[in-house]
RODOMAR-794461 format. One record per residue: residue number from 1; residue in three letters; x, y, z of N, C-alpha, C in turn. Coordinates in steps of 0.001 Angstrom, whole numbers, plus 500000, padded with zeros to 6 digits. Layout:
BEGIN
NUM;ALA;X;Y;Z;X;Y;Z;X;Y;Z
...
***
This chain:
BEGIN
1;UNK;479334;725765;280875;477887;725604;281442;478259;725472;283360
2;UNK;479512;725153;283418;480114;725379;284930;480031;726737;285419
3;UNK;480357;727516;284555;480681;728927;284810;479664;729245;285459
4;UNK;478640;728910;283726;477280;730084;284707;476531;729161;285664
5;UNK;476808;727989;285660;476045;727871;287096;476711;728500;288022
6;UNK;478066;728882;288495;479323;729403;289553;479245;730195;289702
7;UNK;478810;731026;288821;478864;732750;288705;477910;733276;289510
8;UNK;476632;733171;289436;475985;733910;290553;476468;733580;291873
9;UNK;476946;732231;292043;477270;731700;293532;478703;732604;294181
10;UNK;479572;733068;292719;480844;733560;293135;480764;734729;293498
11;UNK;479493;735666;292390;479358;736689;292734;478951;737300;293887
12;UNK;477661;736554;294437;477373;736786;295771;478360;736394;297138
13;UNK;479405;735278;297023;480189;735397;298156;481178;736374;297915
14;UNK;481544;737526;296801;482491;738202;296433;481666;739354;296781
15;UNK;480495;739401;297181;479737;740832;297073;480028;741006;298766
16;UNK;480702;743034;299067;481347;743566;300486;480064;743869;301088
17;UNK;479813;743657;302120;478696;743990;303328;479009;744908;303990
18;UNK;478690;746387;303271;478732;747605;304239;478103;747418;305542
19;UNK;477674;746783;305904;476733;746632;307181;477576;746006;308459
20;UNK;478541;745175;308400;479469;744857;309163;480222;745409;309664
21;UNK;481136;745945;308539;482437;747198;309154;481522;748566;309851
22;UNK;480458;748907;309635;479524;749795;309927;479454;749444;311735
23;UNK;479149;747860;311568;478691;747053;313018;480083;747415;314042
24;UNK;481009;747239;313448;482089;747198;313732;482976;748758;314660
25;UNK;482721;749721;313623;483099;750868;313728;481955;751160;315044
26;UNK;480971;750881;315216;480179;751446;316187;480426;751386;317771
27;UNK;480479;749596;317517;481169;748845;318597;482403;749054;318910
28;UNK;483482;749177;318662;484582;750264;318670;484565;751581;319648
29;UNK;483653;752069;319100;483438;754012;319212;482871;753707;320532
30;UNK;481575;752816;320804;481173;752880;322189;482024;752021;322926
31;UNK;482812;751098;322420;483885;750751;323365;484986;751689;324061
32;UNK;485520;752324;323100;485959;753414;323411;486042;754473;324521
33;UNK;484460;755098;324295;483781;755915;325021;483513;755422;326566
34;UNK;483438;754094;326460;483427;753554;327858;484508;752640;328584
35;UNK;485366;752728;327756;486731;752331;328623;487796;753386;328899
36;UNK;488170;754191;327564;489127;755060;327904;488952;755982;329428
37;UNK;488110;756355;329354;487972;756893;331240;488287;756134;332339
38;UNK;487786;755318;332491;488186;754163;333205;489660;753729;333067
39;UNK;489973;753330;332067;491815;753042;331815;492451;754515;332213
40;UNK;491982;755414;331988;492452;757035;332202;492679;756999;333540
41;UNK;491796;756748;334551;491568;757113;335758;492750;756188;336433
42;UNK;492565;754575;336387;493304;753899;336775;494851;753822;335992
43;UNK;495112;754615;334934;496684;754742;334847;496935;755809;335646
44;UNK;496162;756452;335749;496742;757961;336517;496960;758050;337980
45;UNK;496359;756839;338135;496514;756973;339762;497774;756192;340162
46;UNK;498729;755741;339184;499906;755371;339513;501061;756469;339560
47;UNK;500632;757838;339403;500962;758787;339114;501220;759383;340109
48;UNK;501701;760939;339888;501965;762030;341468;501240;762876;340750
49;UNK;500564;763537;341570;499661;764905;341199;500666;765939;340199
50;UNK;501435;766067;340726;502506;766807;339938;502860;766476;338295
51;UNK;503269;764993;338395;503608;764187;336878;501740;764547;336125
52;UNK;500839;764037;336340;499609;764113;336148;499353;766062;335631
53;UNK;499401;767131;336168;499688;767934;336118;500881;768630;335056
54;UNK;501867;768339;335314;503038;768731;333672;502479;767385;332611
55;UNK;502236;766433;332447;501663;765455;331005;500166;764914;331271
56;UNK;499554;764932;331448;497990;764519;331757;497967;763346;331028
57;UNK;498442;763005;329744;498276;761652;328817;499457;760832;328795
58;UNK;500241;761390;329624;502015;760466;329655;501381;758992;330828
59;UNK;502388;757891;330694;502422;756623;330804;502742;756914;332117
60;UNK;502904;755830;333511;503527;756193;334870;505033;755774;334656
61;UNK;505780;756401;334989;507166;756034;334974;507774;756615;336385
62;UNK;508032;755885;337343;508110;754492;337642;506418;754759;338342
63;UNK;505951;753694;338178;504403;752992;338472;504307;753161;340778
64;UNK;503733;754070;340567;503415;754454;341805;502551;753523;343197
65;UNK;502900;753241;343768;501519;752528;344917;501328;753529;345926
66;UNK;501846;754585;346112;501569;755256;347273;499828;755440;347173
67;UNK;499596;756564;346414;498126;756574;346399;497302;755463;346803
68;UNK;497536;754690;346434;496500;753563;346697;496904;752881;348315
69;UNK;498465;753260;348796;498724;752765;350053;497777;753849;351128
70;UNK;497979;754929;350706;497421;756194;351368;495717;755852;351830
71;UNK;494942;755911;350249;493572;754977;350507;493461;754163;351261
72;UNK;494292;752564;350804;493504;751546;351980;494452;751831;353372
73;UNK;494833;752994;353524;494940;752752;355497;494274;753612;356216
74;UNK;493359;754829;355127;491943;755568;356095;491095;754361;356579
75;UNK;491269;754416;357553;489970;753372;358276;488804;753988;357603
76;UNK;488342;755113;357239;486733;755672;356707;486896;755071;355241
77;UNK;487798;754808;354416;487304;754094;354073;487269;752730;353911
78;UNK;487545;751917;354879;487056;750559;355084;485585;750603;355466
79;UNK;485327;751459;356229;483767;751885;356774;482774;751841;355346
80;UNK;483315;752487;354779;482816;752717;353270;482722;751927;352493
81;UNK;483111;750905;352853;483452;749834;351589;482159;749110;352230
82;UNK;482462;748375;353630;481232;747941;354857;480045;748055;354706
83;UNK;479853;749247;354676;478555;750261;354235;477835;749865;352935
84;UNK;478785;749974;351795;478265;749778;350712;478023;748732;350453
85;UNK;478885;747639;351024;478654;746115;350768;477612;745718;351273
86;UNK;476702;746300;352615;475467;745751;353134;474608;746567;352616
87;UNK;474620;747488;352035;473340;747970;351304;473450;747349;349714
88;UNK;474567;747113;349189;474503;746332;347627;473822;744873;348082
89;UNK;474575;743993;349140;474063;743142;348958;472999;742540;349613
90;UNK;472386;743563;350579;471026;743769;351011;469674;743944;350109
91;UNK;470246;744690;349297;469312;745036;348043;469655;744016;346907
92;UNK;470547;743168;346417;470652;742430;345926;469317;741166;346211
93;UNK;469732;740459;347700;468985;739772;348398;467177;740227;348211
94;UNK;466967;741287;348335;465399;741572;348164;464989;741632;347379
95;UNK;465828;742447;346261;465211;742131;344706;465154;740745;344283
96;UNK;466149;739835;344559;466093;738217;344057;464887;737886;344554
97;UNK;464811;737969;345970;463817;737177;346563;462163;737727;345896
98;UNK;462230;738951;346243;460634;739561;345588;460518;739271;344378
99;UNK;461668;739567;343512;461368;739780;342184;460859;738218;341359
100;UNK;461237;737143;341884;461515;735745;341509;460079;735324;341971
101;UNK;459830;736042;343339;458509;735373;343715;457343;735948;342955
102;UNK;457401;737318;342814;456425;738207;341897;456905;737489;340453
103;UNK;457398;737351;339899;457751;736967;337994;456655;735762;338187
104;UNK;457101;734973;339014;456879;733597;338935;455207;733615;339108
105;UNK;454755;733949;340144;452993;734664;340083;452767;734768;338361
106;UNK;453385;735992;338407;452318;736525;337019;453164;735547;335521
107;UNK;454302;735046;335851;454202;734114;334862;453667;732562;334675
108;UNK;453298;731845;336087;452959;730848;336031;451462;730399;336185
109;UNK;450665;732102;337003;449540;732053;337419;448160;732388;336316
110;UNK;447312;732207;336138;446644;732599;335211;444914;733572;336356
111;UNK;445021;734443;336015;444420;735565;337179;443825;736630;337010
112;UNK;442588;737125;337002;442113;738345;336315;443243;739582;337037
113;UNK;443283;740542;335552;444291;741631;336569;445717;740876;335845
114;UNK;446538;740194;335760;447613;739922;335278;448292;740634;334226
115;UNK;447592;740780;333208;448507;741522;332136;448598;742902;332621
116;UNK;447133;743535;333233;447685;745191;333957;448760;745115;335002
117;UNK;448743;744021;336009;449534;744224;337086;451495;744152;336534
118;UNK;451553;743496;335175;452742;743554;334571;452880;744434;333514
119;UNK;451597;745181;333464;452138;746471;332650;452413;747614;333938
120;UNK;452232;747130;334789;452507;748528;335946;453943;748067;336291
121;UNK;454308;747203;336338;455467;746786;336988;456384;747750;335566
122;UNK;455811;747003;334410;456969;747781;332904;456835;749191;333274
123;UNK;455283;749944;333717;455760;751431;333505;456355;751834;334853
124;UNK;456955;751298;335730;457909;751138;336661;459316;752007;336231
125;UNK;459389;751437;334973;460457;751248;334084;461008;752912;333477
126;UNK;459578;753559;333380;459553;754985;333239;459734;755972;334423
127;UNK;459652;755808;335481;459958;756143;336443;461017;756069;337538
128;UNK;461919;757133;337135;463281;757606;337920;463329;757451;339211
129;UNK;464112;757818;340070;464127;758053;341724;464285;759421;341527
130;UNK;464762;760095;340636;465413;761576;340673;463605;762241;340929
131;UNK;462823;761850;340047;461285;762072;340383;460673;762072;341166
132;UNK;460698;761135;342059;460389;760548;343493;461176;761014;344377
133;UNK;462432;761816;344435;463298;761965;345760;462642;762578;346568
134;UNK;461347;763727;346723;461322;764147;347728;460214;763605;348075
135;UNK;459387;763168;347505;458260;762453;348563;458778;761108;349113
136;UNK;459795;760560;348292;460718;759266;348794;461129;759733;350339
137;UNK;461807;760766;350148;462612;761686;351303;461563;761799;352593
138;UNK;460690;762423;352350;459681;762563;353773;458842;761494;353712
139;UNK;458309;760261;352929;458321;759336;353075;459323;758491;354185
140;UNK;460461;758578;354124;461388;757784;354726;461387;758459;356264
141;UNK;461263;759606;355947;461711;760471;357068;460331;760364;358445
142;UNK;459260;759947;357501;458105;759506;358582;458004;758418;359045
143;UNK;458579;757444;358507;459050;756211;358999;460099;756176;359740
144;UNK;460854;756739;360319;461997;756929;360536;463293;756133;360137
145;UNK;463388;756190;358765;464201;755425;358576;465468;756117;357740
146;UNK;465765;757986;357902;466026;758641;357719;467518;758306;358123
147;UNK;468905;758538;357612;470208;757956;358319;470410;756634;358748
148;UNK;469737;755988;357906;469857;754557;357860;469703;753960;356722
149;UNK;471259;752640;356871;471372;751613;355981;469803;750964;355104
150;UNK;469240;750920;355933;467559;750306;355525;467020;751109;354658
151;UNK;467172;752683;355229;466342;753784;354312;467140;754211;352843
152;UNK;468066;753297;352440;468276;753662;351360;468325;751997;350051
153;UNK;468082;750923;351411;468399;749150;350543;466702;748634;350338
154;UNK;466068;749905;350976;464066;749526;350560;464150;750411;349700
155;UNK;464073;751568;349186;463915;752263;348380;464379;751387;346924
156;UNK;466148;750945;346582;466390;750534;346111;466075;749643;345707
157;UNK;465335;748404;346343;464175;747619;346335;463466;747482;345067
158;UNK;462717;748587;345814;461261;748672;344950;461722;749651;343563
159;UNK;462516;750414;343452;462800;750688;342446;463665;749834;341021
160;UNK;464000;748567;341523;465071;747498;340782;463833;746710;340617
161;UNK;462915;746568;341013;461999;745656;340745;461094;745396;339480
162;UNK;460914;746478;338745;460311;746484;337433;461574;745896;336702
163;UNK;462593;746521;336627;463736;745602;335450;463671;744168;335734
164;UNK;463863;743800;337363;463728;742478;337783;462865;741598;337312
165;UNK;461472;742253;337247;460307;741260;336740;460625;741343;335179
166;UNK;460629;742311;334735;460759;742124;333457;461736;741147;332784
167;UNK;462783;740935;333594;463261;740131;332811;463384;738722;333566
168;UNK;462595;738813;334652;462527;736928;334686;460974;736520;334764
169;UNK;460324;737317;333982;458505;736660;333821;458699;736371;332634
170;UNK;459089;736518;331393;459466;736084;330646;460615;734871;330313
171;UNK;461435;734295;330847;461993;733387;331540;461583;732731;331995
172;UNK;460667;732715;332983;459699;731905;333976;458575;731199;332917
173;UNK;458148;732301;332296;456449;731569;331356;457554;730873;330294
174;UNK;458762;730777;330049;459289;729863;328863;459504;728379;329036
175;UNK;459352;728351;330204;459380;726960;330610;458105;725775;330152
176;UNK;457756;725193;329903;456665;724228;329159;456220;723665;330270
177;UNK;454564;724034;329949;453961;723423;330736;453563;721692;331021
178;UNK;454426;721036;329896;454819;719726;330426;455337;719261;331521
179;UNK;456173;720442;331287;457731;719753;332950;456658;720115;334188
180;UNK;456028;720982;334476;455317;720967;335587;454325;720058;335542
181;UNK;453411;719746;334925;452841;718635;334672;453409;717383;335705
182;UNK;454732;717137;334753;455689;715758;335304;455532;715886;336405
183;UNK;456489;716978;336734;457052;717356;338433;455681;717227;339487
184;UNK;454019;717534;339151;453228;717234;339685;452948;715754;339934
185;UNK;452896;714864;338667;453033;713510;338768;454160;712980;339461
186;UNK;454615;713231;339680;455854;713231;340789;456074;713524;341989
187;UNK;454669;714051;342655;454243;714326;343995;455087;715719;344256
188;UNK;455192;716878;343291;455744;717746;343874;454418;718835;343709
189;UNK;454549;719466;344854;453300;720800;345067;453928;721776;344015
190;UNK;453305;722968;344003;453824;724194;343627;455313;724712;343632
191;UNK;455403;724729;345154;456465;725406;345594;457350;724366;345274
192;UNK;457132;723075;345272;458218;722322;345477;458654;722214;344053
193;UNK;458239;722677;342689;458185;722636;341526;459187;724102;341691
194;UNK;458679;724874;342165;459069;726709;342207;460902;726060;342739
195;UNK;460747;725385;343332;462063;725541;344294;463234;724497;343948
196;UNK;462341;723516;343604;463595;722383;342880;464163;721978;341798
197;UNK;463338;723003;340785;463404;723052;339370;462956;723820;338747
198;UNK;462565;724961;339307;462442;726370;338455;463867;727119;338738
199;UNK;463758;727343;340146;465161;728282;340255;466169;727636;339639
200;UNK;466501;726294;339920;468006;726008;339219;468181;726350;337848
201;UNK;467010;726125;336916;466802;726254;335891;467046;727853;335656
202;UNK;466969;728547;336221;466160;730269;336472;467793;730855;336732
203;UNK;469072;729956;336898;470181;730355;337471;471151;731806;336295
204;UNK;470905;731342;335253;471182;732704;334775;470204;734035;334675
205;UNK;468829;733896;334686;468008;735185;334878;468472;735601;336363
206;UNK;468801;734539;337292;468469;735768;338226;469985;735904;338965
207;UNK;471042;735586;337946;472082;735719;337998;472307;737443;337549
208;UNK;471502;737854;336567;471320;738706;335915;471020;739853;336764
209;UNK;469681;739512;337441;469122;740455;337665;469878;741112;339378
210;UNK;470581;740002;339271;471481;740439;341188;472640;740885;340695
211;UNK;473102;741140;339579;474120;742047;338954;473513;743042;338936
212;UNK;472596;743492;338079;472173;744826;337771;471905;745180;339315
213;UNK;471187;744312;340132;470834;745128;341052;471965;745683;342109
214;UNK;473048;744694;341984;474079;745055;342805;474941;746019;342709
215;UNK;475231;746544;341492;476222;747095;340212;475251;748798;340654
216;UNK;474099;748476;340600;473478;749893;340596;473346;750321;341757
217;UNK;473339;749378;343001;473430;749698;344163;474770;750134;344451
218;UNK;475895;749749;344400;476866;749719;344684;477232;751232;343851
219;UNK;476458;751754;343146;477183;753107;342571;476202;754242;342760
220;UNK;475126;753970;343187;474246;754686;343784;475164;755873;344539
221;UNK;474471;757025;344599;474923;758322;344638;473643;759470;345222
222;UNK;472819;759451;344140;471609;760422;344731;471321;759717;346280
223;UNK;470062;758833;346241;469599;758505;347298;470815;758367;348500
224;UNK;471898;758131;348442;472151;757701;349933;472636;759246;350191
225;UNK;473157;760217;349448;472967;761391;349539;472296;762145;350882
226;UNK;471161;761739;349976;469880;762567;350456;469394;761601;352078
227;UNK;469653;760146;352205;469344;759788;353016;470469;759640;354268
228;UNK;471880;759528;353908;472535;759094;355055;473464;760308;355411
229;UNK;472997;761067;356524;473462;762029;356611;474760;761755;357981
230;UNK;475075;760546;358583;476083;760662;359343;477121;759540;358352
231;UNK;478842;760398;358795;479483;759978;357644;479751;758519;357791
232;UNK;479685;758205;359370;480218;756463;359818;478660;755645;358807
233;UNK;477690;756239;357937;477283;755478;357343;477084;755879;356158
234;UNK;478042;756702;355256;478726;757046;354100;478829;755815;353369
235;UNK;478481;755292;352133;479040;754669;350928;480211;755169;350189
236;UNK;480674;754402;349218;481890;754557;348717;481621;755964;348042
237;UNK;480624;755726;347159;480288;757024;345997;479890;758507;347233
238;UNK;480131;758508;348149;479993;759650;348814;481270;759882;349422
239;UNK;482020;758544;349945;483240;758508;349980;484129;759359;349154
240;UNK;483984;759403;348084;484704;759590;346895;484481;761166;346823
241;UNK;483431;761266;347119;482903;763112;346948;483443;763882;348424
242;UNK;483665;763247;349383;484206;763593;350951;485572;763321;350630
243;UNK;486162;762519;349872;487514;762547;349764;488311;763725;349126
244;UNK;487369;763778;347798;487549;764840;346882;487659;766514;347172
245;UNK;486748;766337;348292;486540;768029;348778;487585;767683;349798
246;UNK;487551;767579;350577;488727;766761;351550;490563;767253;351095
247;UNK;490570;766577;350103;492139;766468;349198;492043;766632;347783
248;UNK;491499;768441;347702;491194;768615;346252;492103;768951;345463
249;UNK;493483;769157;346363;494580;769460;345178;495102;767963;345314
250;UNK;494928;766581;345550;495438;765336;345397;495037;764815;344084
251;UNK;494932;765415;343110;494378;764730;342072;494408;763155;342131
252;UNK;495969;762670;342001;496308;761294;342173;495724;760787;342976
253;UNK;495376;761061;344231;494901;760147;345338;493297;760005;344637
254;UNK;492766;761277;344645;491298;761213;344065;491178;759832;343125
255;UNK;492026;760160;341907;491730;759046;340998;492464;757511;341839
256;UNK;493075;757289;342436;493455;756147;343208;492310;755475;344118
257;UNK;491494;756921;344394;490071;756569;345460;489032;756042;344821
258;UNK;489091;756443;343867;487829;756632;342602;488097;754713;342087
259;UNK;489508;754736;341603;489426;753258;340904;489243;752479;342276
260;UNK;489861;752226;343114;488924;751217;344393;487596;751253;344333
261;UNK;486895;752283;344832;485755;752321;344629;485002;751727;343402
262;UNK;485825;751181;342448;484495;751327;341624;485269;749382;340868
263;UNK;486219;749315;341107;486873;747779;341234;485854;746577;341575
264;UNK;485394;746523;342794;484224;745502;343301;483142;745305;342061
265;UNK;482659;746406;341605;480934;746428;341248;481738;745521;339592
266;UNK;482870;746177;338855;483417;745727;337473;483820;744493;337781
267;UNK;484502;743982;338900;484869;742648;339300;483909;741779;339264
268;UNK;482889;742380;339822;481598;741413;339627;480756;741246;338682
269;UNK;480813;742228;338011;480188;742002;336327;480820;741325;336004
270;UNK;482625;741174;335461;483120;740716;334620;483119;739125;334853
271;UNK;482878;738845;336076;482952;737762;336662;481484;736764;336145
272;UNK;480665;737649;336400;479146;736656;335721;478724;737229;334568
273;UNK;479749;737749;333597;479058;737894;332244;478647;736986;331057
274;UNK;478919;735885;331386;478649;734791;330648;477241;734444;331458
275;UNK;477020;734398;332784;475530;734168;333229;474682;735516;332789
276;UNK;475090;736696;332414;474688;737541;332426;473546;737732;330612
277;UNK;474785;737215;329827;474372;737129;328664;473518;735895;328392
278;UNK;473596;734489;329364;472452;733498;329122;471068;733877;329497
279;UNK;470936;734774;330440;469567;735545;331275;468926;736645;330328
280;UNK;469850;737064;330042;469221;738224;329196;468459;737512;327783
281;UNK;469313;736558;327271;469250;736108;325924;467768;735524;326025
282;UNK;467580;734486;327501;466662;733601;327624;465287;734653;327873
283;UNK;465634;735593;328472;464519;736859;328793;463698;737703;327548
284;UNK;464579;737637;326660;464275;737626;325001;463757;736911;323978
285;UNK;463993;735627;324464;463584;734320;323616;462257;733904;324356
286;UNK;461802;734377;325499;460583;733880;326035;459753;735059;325927
***
């Protein structure tokens, strides 16, 4: 009697789920494709070019810091770091401010054409910057923004707004109307509700869009390449290209420069990982 009752449960518990190992295998493959090239760059940056040419897959022995010291001692590197920082922070601030204001209106206000406006922003996800690069350059040239950091920051804000609003809009719409009514009863205005209640509660989503905008701006190459003609205004991705062209035979030095160029974006993304996950979960639930 007992065996007959527990039999199905035991069989069900012993059943092997083939889907779970497959998910782990796919995840490991994706992690390997993502991490291995970055690890290869970092590890070989601690070797000499002769060692890399002799055995590209060997481990550093000994670990050399000379390549990093050479890059860090160059004044052009720090100029490019400053330009990248200004560009990334300016883009992040513009995306955060404009994005949250637009998403707040679309999420919390009822007006004619609201859904069409949101669909227009959503369609912006299908419009890559490479398609618009020629007319964009001509427009920046007409506005006198060529060879300026503002000529990079403003277009980057525009092209980051669609994904920002797509993430923020469902997150802001998920807050119950009763919360807003309670704030009005306590004497808060719409702006007060937005500033004192909605923004603090939306911190995960704001961090998510901020990190995405920062990383995208830090790694941007095509737009700065066309807009920034002066070497004094070059960002780090352009600096990597310049360094590679100038020291084409110094493979180890190029890898060290690349490692330092990617490190701020990786650290920024890693430190905000939990906030990013929370922001994306809130957007999906909304």
